[in-house]
Structures are given as structure tokens and as C-alpha cells.
C-alpha positions as CSV (number, residue, x, y, z in Angstrom):
1,X,8.2,22.8,-1.5
2,X,8.6,24.5,1.9
3,X,10.4,22.4,4.4
4,X,8.1,20.3,6.6
5,X,9.0,21.2,10.1
6,X,7.1,18.4,11.8
7,X,6.0,15.1,10.2
8,X,3.9,12.5,12.0
9,X,4.0,8.9,10.8
10,X,1.2,6.7,12.1
11,X,2.4,3.2,11.4
12,X,6.2,3.2,11.2
13,X,6.7,0.1,9.0
14,X,7.9,-0.4,5.4
15,X,5.6,2.3,3.9
16,X,5.6,4.9,6.6
17,X,9.2,4.4,7.5
18,X,10.4,4.7,3.9
19,X,8.4,7.9,3.5
20,X,10.2,9.4,6.5
21,X,13.6,8.2,5.4
22,X,13.1,9.5,1.9
23,X,12.1,13.0,3.1
24,X,15.0,13.1,5.6
25,X,17.3,12.1,2.8
26,X,16.0,14.9,0.6
27,X,16.4,17.4,3.4
28,X,12.6,18.1,3.2
29,X,11.7,17.5,6.9
30,X,13.1,18.8,10.2
31,X,11.5,16.4,12.7
32,X,9.7,13.1,12.4
33,X,7.4,11.7,15.2
34,X,6.3,8.1,15.0
35,X,3.1,6.6,16.4
36,X,2.5,2.9,16.5
37,X,1.1,-0.1,18.5
38,X,4.3,-2.1,18.9
39,X,6.8,-0.9,21.4
40,X,9.6,-3.1,20.0
41,X,9.0,-1.7,16.5
42,X,9.0,1.9,17.7
43,X,12.3,1.3,19.6
44,X,13.7,-0.1,16.4
45,X,12.5,2.9,14.4
46,X,14.3,5.2,16.9
47,X,17.5,3.1,16.7
48,X,17.4,3.3,12.9
49,X,16.8,7.0,13.1
50,X,13.6,6.7,11.0
51,X,11.9,8.8,13.6
52,X,13.3,11.4,16.0
53,X,10.8,10.7,18.8
54,X,7.8,8.5,19.6
55,X,4.4,10.1,20.1
56,X,0.7,9.3,20.3
57,X,-2.6,10.3,18.8
58,X,-2.8,13.3,21.1
59,X,-2.6,17.1,20.9
60,X,1.1,17.1,21.8
61,X,1.9,15.1,18.7
62,X,-0.7,16.3,16.2
63,X,-1.6,19.8,17.4
64,X,1.4,21.5,15.6
65,X,2.2,18.9,12.9
66,X,2.5,20.1,9.3
67,X,1.8,16.7,7.8
68,X,0.6,13.4,9.1
69,X,0.8,10.1,7.1
70,X,-1.5,7.3,8.0
71,X,0.4,4.2,7.1
72,X,-1.4,1.6,9.2
73,X,-3.5,-1.2,7.8
74,X,-6.8,0.0,6.4
75,X,-8.7,-1.9,9.1
76,X,-7.3,0.5,11.7
77,X,-8.2,3.7,9.9
78,X,-11.5,4.2,11.7
79,X,-10.1,4.1,15.2
80,X,-7.1,6.2,14.1
81,X,-9.2,8.9,12.5
82,X,-11.6,9.0,15.4
83,X,-8.8,9.4,17.9
84,X,-7.0,12.1,15.9
85,X,-9.9,14.2,14.8
86,X,-10.3,16.2,18.0
87,X,-6.6,16.9,18.4
88,X,-5.5,17.8,14.9
89,X,-3.9,21.2,14.5
90,X,-5.8,23.8,12.5
91,X,-3.3,23.6,9.7
92,X,-2.3,20.0,9.9
93,X,-2.6,18.2,6.5
94,X,-3.4,14.5,6.7
95,X,-2.8,11.9,4.0
96,X,-2.9,8.1,3.9
97,X,-1.1,5.2,2.1
98,X,-4.0,2.7,2.1
99,X,-4.3,0.2,-0.7
100,X,-8.0,0.9,-0.9
101,X,-9.6,4.3,-1.3
102,X,-13.4,4.2,-1.3
103,X,-13.6,2.9,2.2
104,X,-10.9,5.3,3.5
105,X,-12.7,8.3,1.9
106,X,-16.0,7.2,3.5
107,X,-14.3,6.9,6.9
108,X,-12.7,10.3,6.5
109,X,-16.0,11.9,5.7
110,X,-17.5,10.4,8.9
111,X,-14.6,10.8,11.3
112,X,-12.5,13.8,10.3
113,X,-15.4,16.2,9.8
114,X,-14.0,19.7,9.9
115,X,-10.5,18.5,9.0
116,X,-11.8,16.8,5.7
117,X,-10.5,19.7,3.5
118,X,-7.0,18.8,4.7
119,X,-7.3,15.1,4.2
120,X,-5.8,14.0,0.9
121,X,-6.3,10.3,0.1
122,X,-3.3,8.6,-1.4
123,X,-1.7,5.3,-2.3
124,X,2.0,4.7,-3.2
125,X,2.2,1.9,-5.8
126,X,5.4,0.4,-4.2
127,X,6.3,-2.1,-1.6
128,X,8.0,-5.4,-0.8
129,X,6.8,-8.5,1.0
130,X,8.7,-7.3,4.1
131,X,7.2,-5.3,7.0
132,X,8.2,-3.4,10.1
133,X,10.7,-0.6,10.7
134,X,13.6,-2.9,9.6
135,X,12.1,-3.1,6.1
136,X,12.1,0.6,5.5
137,X,14.5,2.2,3.1
138,X,14.8,5.6,1.5
139,X,14.7,4.5,-2.1
140,X,11.4,2.6,-2.0
141,X,9.4,5.2,-3.9
142,X,12.0,6.3,-6.4
143,X,10.7,5.8,-9.9
144,X,7.3,4.5,-8.7
145,X,3.8,5.9,-9.0
146,X,1.8,7.4,-6.2
147,X,-2.0,7.8,-6.8
148,X,-3.8,10.6,-5.2
149,X,-7.6,10.7,-5.1
150,X,-8.4,14.3,-4.1
151,X,-11.8,15.2,-2.8
152,X,-13.9,18.1,-4.0
153,X,-13.6,19.6,-0.5
154,X,-9.8,19.5,-0.5
155,X,-7.9,22.8,0.0
156,X,-5.6,23.3,-3.0
157,X,-2.7,24.0,-0.7
158,X,-3.2,20.7,1.1
159,X,-3.1,18.8,-2.1
160,X,0.0,20.7,-3.2
161,X,1.8,19.8,0.0
162,X,1.1,16.1,-0.3
163,X,2.0,16.0,-4.0
164,X,5.3,17.8,-3.3
165,X,6.2,15.5,-0.4
166,X,5.8,12.4,-2.6
167,X,7.8,14.0,-5.4
168,X,10.6,14.6,-2.9
169,X,10.5,10.9,-2.3
170,X,11.2,10.4,-6.0
171,X,7.7,9.3,-7.0
172,X,5.6,10.3,-10.0
173,X,2.1,11.5,-9.0
174,X,-1.1,10.5,-10.7
175,X,-4.7,11.3,-9.9
176,X,-7.7,8.9,-10.0
177,X,-11.2,8.6,-8.6
178,X,-11.5,6.4,-5.6
179,X,-13.7,3.8,-7.3
180,X,-11.4,3.8,-10.4
181,X,-8.4,3.2,-8.2
182,X,-10.0,0.3,-6.3
183,X,-11.1,-1.5,-9.5
184,X,-7.7,-1.2,-11.0
185,X,-5.8,-2.3,-7.9
186,X,-8.2,-5.3,-7.4
187,X,-6.9,-6.6,-10.8
188,X,-3.1,-6.0,-10.6
189,X,-2.4,-6.0,-6.8
190,X,-5.1,-7.5,-4.6
191,X,-5.9,-10.5,-6.9
192,X,-2.2,-11.6,-7.2
193,X,-1.8,-11.5,-3.4
194,X,-4.9,-13.7,-2.9
195,X,-3.6,-16.2,-5.5
196,X,-0.1,-16.3,-3.9
197,X,-1.5,-16.9,-0.4
198,X,-4.0,-19.5,-1.8
199,X,-1.3,-21.5,-3.6
200,X,1.0,-21.6,-0.7
201,X,-1.8,-22.7,1.6
202,X,-2.9,-25.4,-0.9
203,X,0.6,-26.9,-1.0
204,X,1.1,-26.6,2.7
205,X,-2.0,-28.7,3.3
206,X,-0.8,-31.6,1.3
207,X,0.1,-34.7,3.4
208,X,3.6,-34.6,1.8
209,X,3.9,-30.8,2.0
210,X,7.5,-31.0,3.3
211,X,8.5,-33.0,0.3
212,X,6.7,-30.7,-2.2
213,X,8.3,-27.6,-0.7
214,X,11.7,-29.3,-1.0
215,X,11.2,-29.5,-4.8
216,X,10.0,-26.0,-5.2
217,X,12.4,-23.8,-7.1
218,X,12.6,-20.3,-8.6
219,X,9.2,-20.3,-10.3
220,X,7.4,-21.2,-7.1
221,X,9.5,-18.7,-5.1
222,X,8.9,-15.9,-7.5
223,X,5.1,-16.5,-7.9
224,X,4.6,-16.8,-4.1
225,X,7.0,-14.1,-2.9
226,X,4.1,-11.8,-1.9
227,X,2.6,-14.5,0.3
228,X,5.3,-13.4,2.8
229,X,3.5,-10.0,3.1
230,X,1.8,-8.8,6.3
231,X,-1.3,-11.0,6.8
232,X,-3.3,-8.4,8.8
233,X,-2.7,-5.7,6.2
234,X,-3.8,-7.9,3.3
235,X,-6.8,-9.3,5.2
236,X,-8.0,-5.7,5.7
237,X,-7.3,-4.8,2.0
238,X,-9.3,-7.8,0.7
239,X,-12.3,-7.2,2.9
240,X,-12.3,-3.4,2.2
241,X,-12.2,-4.0,-1.6
242,X,-14.2,-7.2,-1.6
243,X,-16.7,-6.2,-4.3
244,X,-14.1,-5.4,-6.9
245,X,-11.9,-8.3,-5.8
246,X,-14.8,-10.8,-6.1
247,X,-15.4,-9.6,-9.6
248,X,-11.8,-10.2,-10.5
249,X,-11.9,-13.6,-8.9
250,X,-14.9,-14.5,-11.1
251,X,-13.0,-13.4,-14.2
252,X,-9.9,-15.3,-13.2
253,X,-12.0,-18.4,-12.4
254,X,-13.4,-18.2,-15.9
255,X,-9.9,-18.0,-17.3
256,X,-8.9,-21.1,-15.3
257,X,-12.0,-22.9,-16.5
258,X,-10.9,-22.1,-20.1
259,X,-7.4,-23.5,-19.5
260,X,-8.9,-26.6,-17.9
261,X,-11.0,-27.2,-21.1
262,X,-7.8,-26.8,-23.2
263,X,-6.0,-29.4,-21.2
264,X,-9.0,-31.8,-21.2
265,X,-9.2,-31.8,-25.0
266,X,-5.4,-31.7,-25.4
267,X,-5.5,-28.5,-27.3
268,X,-1.8,-27.6,-27.8
269,X,-2.5,-24.8,-30.2
270,X,-4.9,-23.0,-27.8
271,X,-2.4,-23.4,-24.9
272,X,0.5,-22.1,-27.0
273,X,-1.6,-19.1,-28.1
274,X,-2.5,-18.2,-24.5
275,X,1.0,-18.6,-23.2
276,X,2.5,-16.7,-26.1
277,X,0.0,-13.8,-25.8
278,X,0.6,-13.6,-22.0
279,X,4.4,-13.6,-22.5
280,X,4.2,-10.9,-25.1
281,X,1.9,-8.8,-22.9
282,X,4.3,-9.1,-19.9
283,X,7.4,-8.3,-22.0
284,X,5.7,-5.1,-23.4
285,X,4.8,-4.1,-19.8
286,X,8.4,-4.7,-18.6
287,X,9.7,-2.6,-21.6
288,X,7.3,0.2,-20.8
289,X,8.4,0.4,-17.2
290,X,12.1,0.1,-18.1
291,X,12.7,-3.3,-16.5
């Protein structure tokens, strides 16, 4: 790919910061400008050399940018797009890293208007439970998938630029339709986060919560790791994808009801079959991804 002369990161946290660091490490970008709400986080991004300067959603920042990544929570996308639309450069390509795609695409159609051909929706399937500039690291995307959901209006050159940028980060690129993406992620990403948050909240509300947490070990820690994720981000994701998430919650509720019935009747055979099948499925998945 041609070197990106000016990259703008809106939301310099784990996702946006890691994108910038990966491109810097690959020698694929000359200058990175960060845009964000928190002054402390922006100062930290500068100290860590994730960004070269702080900017704003204005013409000075966006008018001559080659690529802008929107890595803020999806609940902020409307205001961000509305602010940036009038000041985007005529050749600036915009992409996002939102965990939901149908809502982001709808917003882009309403807010970006003439710049829509240069907006390429995307979602890196990578992350940790940490947030902020301090959490960013160059290797976050290496060996992971990035889903793009290109629009029929997209300019081929814009899609090629975004695809190449993620490849420079070490990611593998896949394409899906926005609805297909949201249904899939509701099952394997959004639902697990809801379950982790709910379990920790349930334990925390016990009268003897302190005692219960003192006995929690590796299993509880591993299952609930993602409950340390950014609450605002996950609130926005769950609300944006609530239709698909509600359907997954119904399916999961049905599975829990089935497990309850097995326990009530003392059905050791059924429990063993469920546990064995789940273990085998997880082991096959780990083998496929090389873990």
C-alpha cells in the first residue's frame, strides 16, 4: 500500500491506539493525529508516542487526512459523524472499529452524505478487557480477523486503502453483510460480555459478597475477565444490537432451563453429555485457531 501521510484516530484507546502503533511499527504512516474527549488520556497518548499531535473534529485536522479511524464507543458515532462531515477532505477515507454495524451504517448514510462512498465500515475482532491509551500495543491485531462490511456506494480505492491498512497491522480481512455481522457477534461476543457482567453483579449483591469473592479462583476469574471491560462501550454495543442480543439471551435462557431440568431430575447422563459435547466443541475451536 502507499504510505499514509496523515492518519487521524478518533478515540485513542486500546483499539485506536493499537491501530496507530501497528501502522507506525510497519512504517506505513508518517503522522498520526489523535482526537478524544479526555485531556489526560490524550496527554498519555502523546507521552507514549501513539500520536504525534492532538487535534479536533475540524478542518485543520480532517481536511488533509488520508485516513480517519473512528474508534470511539458506538453511542458517540452520531455526534462524531455529524461534526466531521462538513470538514472532511475531498479524498479522506473514513472507517470505524465499532462492534455493531447496522446502526453505524445507518448513521453514516444519514450523517456523512457526500462522503459515504469513502466510509468503509469495519470491526477488528480483537481486544482485551483494558481501555485507554495505556492499554494500546502494536501487536493487538496480529493474527486476528478484521471484518469489513463494504457498502454498494463505496469507492473501490477506499475499500482497498482500509483493507491494506489492517493487513499492515497483521490482521486477516473478511467481508460480511452488516446484519450477518451483528447476528454473529451477538452470539460470540455481546452475549458473553452480558453474562460476565451479570454474574459479577449477582455475586457482588450477596450479603456475604466479600467472603464469596475471597473464595473465587481461576475459573471465576477467567469467566468474568471481560467484566472489567469499558462499561460505556459495552452499554452502547448492547443497546445498538439489542434485537440480536435479545434473541441470543432467549436461546441461552432455554439452555439454562434445560440444565435446570437435568439437575432437578438428577440426570447425570444428560449433564455428562452436555459437558462433554461443549468441551469437545471448544477444543476443536482452539485447535482451529492454533491455541
